[in-house]
C-alpha positions in Angstrom: 63.0 -8.8 -4.6 59.7 -9.0 -6.5 56.7 -7.0 -5.1 53.9 -9.0 -3.6 50.6 -9.2 -5.5 48.4 -6.2 -5.4 45.6 -8.1 -3.7 47.7 -8.4 -0.5 47.2 -5.2 1.5 50.4 -3.0 2.2 50.1 -3.5 5.9 50.2 -7.2 5.5 53.2 -7.4 3.1 56.0 -7.2 5.7 54.2 -9.7 7.9 53.9 -12.1 5.0 57.5 -11.7 4.0 58.8 -12.3 7.6 56.6 -15.3 8.3 56.8 -17.1 5.0 60.4 -16.5 4.0 61.8 -16.1 0.5 60.8 -19.6 -0.8 57.2 -19.3 0.4 57.0 -15.8 -1.0 58.2 -17.1 -4.4 55.5 -19.8 -4.3 52.9 -17.2 -3.5 54.0 -15.0 -6.4 53.9 -18.0 -8.8 50.4 -19.0 -7.6 49.2 -15.4 -8.1 50.7 -15.3 -11.6 48.8 -18.5 -12.5 45.6 -17.2 -11.1 45.9 -13.8 -12.8 46.9 -15.5 -16.1 43.9 -17.9 -16.1 41.3 -15.3 -15.1 41.0 -13.7 -18.5 40.6 -17.0 -20.2 37.9 -18.1 -17.8 36.2 -14.7 -18.2 36.2 -15.1 -22.0 34.8 -18.6 -21.7 32.1 -17.4 -19.3 31.2 -14.7 -21.7 30.9 -17.2 -24.6 28.6 -19.4 -22.5 26.5 -16.5 -21.5 26.2 -15.4 -25.1 25.1 -18.9 -26.2 22.5 -19.1 -23.4 21.3 -15.7 -24.3 20.9 -16.8 -27.9 18.9 -19.8 -26.8 16.6 -17.7 -24.6 16.1 -15.3 -27.4 15.1 -18.1 -29.8 12.7 -19.5 -27.2 11.0 -16.1 -26.6 10.5 -15.2 -30.2 6.8 -15.1 -31.2 5.8 -17.6 -33.9 4.8 -16.1 -37.3 2.3 -17.6 -39.7 2.3 -17.5 -43.5 1.1 -19.5 -46.4 3.3 -21.1 -49.0 3.3 -23.6 -51.9 6.0 -26.1 -52.3 6.9 -28.6 -55.0 7.8 -31.9 -53.3 10.5 -33.8 -55.2 10.7 -37.6 -55.1 13.3 -38.0 -52.3 14.1 -41.4 -50.9 14.1 -41.5 -47.1 14.2 -44.2 -44.6 11.5 -44.5 -41.9 12.3 -45.3 -38.3 10.9 -48.8 -39.0 13.7 -49.3 -41.5 11.5 -49.1 -44.6 12.8 -47.1 -47.6 10.1 -44.7 -48.9 9.5 -41.7 -51.2 8.8 -38.5 -49.4 6.2 -37.3 -51.9 4.3 -40.6 -51.5 4.4 -40.4 -47.7 3.1 -36.8 -47.7 0.5 -37.3 -50.4 -1.3 -40.2 -48.8 -4.6 -38.2 -48.5 -4.3 -37.2 -44.8 -3.6 -33.7 -43.4 0.1 -33.3 -42.7 2.0 -31.6 -39.9 5.8 -31.7 -40.5 8.9 -30.5 -38.7 12.7 -31.1 -38.9 14.6 -32.5 -35.9 17.7 -34.4 -34.8 17.9 -36.7 -31.9 20.9 -35.1 -30.1 19.4 -31.7 -30.2 18.9 -30.2 -26.7 17.0 -27.0 -27.3 14.6 -26.6 -30.3 13.8 -30.3 -31.1 12.6 -31.5 -27.7 10.2 -28.6 -27.6 8.9 -29.2 -31.1 8.6 -32.9 -30.4 6.7 -32.3 -27.2 4.3 -30.1 -29.1 3.7 -32.9 -31.6 3.2 -35.3 -28.7 0.6 -33.0 -27.1 -1.1 -32.6 -30.5 -1.6 -36.3 -31.0 -3.2 -36.5 -27.6 -5.5 -33.6 -28.3 -6.5 -35.1 -31.6 -8.0 -38.0 -29.7 -9.7 -40.6 -31.9 -9.1 -38.3 -34.9 -5.3 -38.8 -34.6 -5.2 -41.6 -37.1 -6.5 -39.3 -39.8 -3.6 -36.9 -39.4 0.0 -37.7 -40.5 2.7 -36.2 -38.3 6.1 -36.1 -40.1 9.5 -35.5 -38.5 12.6 -35.5 -40.7 16.1 -35.7 -39.3 18.6 -33.0 -40.3 21.4 -35.2 -38.9 20.9 -38.4 -40.8 24.6 -39.5 -40.5 24.0 -39.9 -36.8 20.3 -40.6 -36.7 19.9 -44.2 -37.7 16.4 -45.7 -37.9 17.1 -47.3 -34.5 18.0 -44.0 -32.9 14.9 -42.4 -34.4 12.7 -45.2 -33.1 14.1 -44.7 -29.6 13.6 -40.9 -29.9 10.0 -41.4 -31.1 9.3 -43.8 -28.3 10.6 -41.2 -25.8 7.9 -38.7 -27.0 5.1 -41.4 -27.2 4.8 -41.3 -30.9 1.8 -43.3 -32.2 1.6 -45.0 -35.6 0.4 -41.8 -37.2 3.7 -40.0 -36.3 6.5 -41.1 -38.6 10.2 -40.2 -38.2 12.5 -40.2 -41.2 16.3 -40.4 -41.9 18.3 -41.3 -45.0 21.4 -39.9 -46.7 22.7 -36.5 -46.0 22.0 -35.4 -49.5 18.4 -36.6 -49.2 17.9 -34.8 -45.9 19.3 -31.5 -47.3 17.1 -31.9 -50.4 14.0 -32.3 -48.2 15.0 -29.3 -46.1 15.6 -27.2 -49.2 12.2 -28.3 -50.7 10.5 -26.6 -47.8 12.9 -23.7 -47.3 14.1 -25.1 -44.0 17.8 -25.6 -44.8 20.1 -23.3 -42.8 23.5 -24.7 -43.6 24.1 -26.9 -40.6 22.2 -28.5 -37.7 23.6 -25.9 -35.3 21.9 -23.1 -37.3 18.5 -24.8 -37.6 15.4 -22.9 -36.5 11.9 -24.0 -35.4 9.7 -24.4 -38.4 6.4 -26.3 -38.5 4.5 -26.9 -41.8 0.8 -27.9 -42.0 -1.2 -28.9 -45.1 -4.8 -29.9 -44.7 -5.0 -31.9 -47.9 -3.0 -32.8 -51.1 -3.1 -29.9 -53.5 -3.7 -27.3 -50.8 -1.3 -24.6 -49.8 0.9 -25.1 -46.8 0.7 -23.1 -43.6 4.2 -22.2 -42.4 4.8 -21.4 -38.7 8.2 -20.0 -37.9 9.0 -20.1 -34.3 7.6 -22.3 -31.6 4.0 -23.3 -32.5 1.8 -24.6 -29.7 -0.3 -27.7 -29.9 -3.5 -25.6 -29.7 -2.3 -23.5 -32.6 -1.7 -26.6 -34.7 -5.0 -28.1 -33.6 -6.8 -24.9 -34.8 -5.1 -25.2 -38.2 -6.3 -28.8 -38.5 -9.7 -28.6 -37.0 -11.6 -28.0 -40.2 -9.9 -30.8 -42.0 -10.2 -33.3 -39.1 -13.9 -32.4 -38.6 -14.7 -33.2 -42.2 -13.3 -36.7 -42.0 
């Protein structure tokens, strides 16, 4: 006869055997085997979830770093959320200061925080907001249609000065690479915000989560001169 599971105390084993009978004991053993067999898998899954959450928390807690950079902007054809095909260089070089990031609409960690920061920034700009161009480029253009981007923009209260762009996958990757923001896949993307106060000027690159106040400080001089 098979031994009862170890989690049944020795003093209880004889009572269980007498009261349950051979069939019930067999069922008890089977259930115990199933429980014990599943436990390692559940534990591994729990560890994976914990590691993923820890990674997100680590990303959220990293301090933003600021640097200056110069980028050559190629003529990449993108599609705005209003459905119009445009050239990236023309959109960025329209004379206004630019604040740019890379997002995708189904993102649940980095992108909502970055978009909320842009939303706060346009509010803090007040009447000067029309003089600043906010640019968000999708890194998942195969899923982010102009219609989905428009709905996403509406969710964050995007005004006419805040444009969202999609296009082909090749165009999106080219745009990301032009600004050293390409990380291989959307699951590997990191928060990066780019600010340029005027065409021909160097870009300010903020890696990590910038705040709306930080972005406003970067723009203050350019906005005040308009």
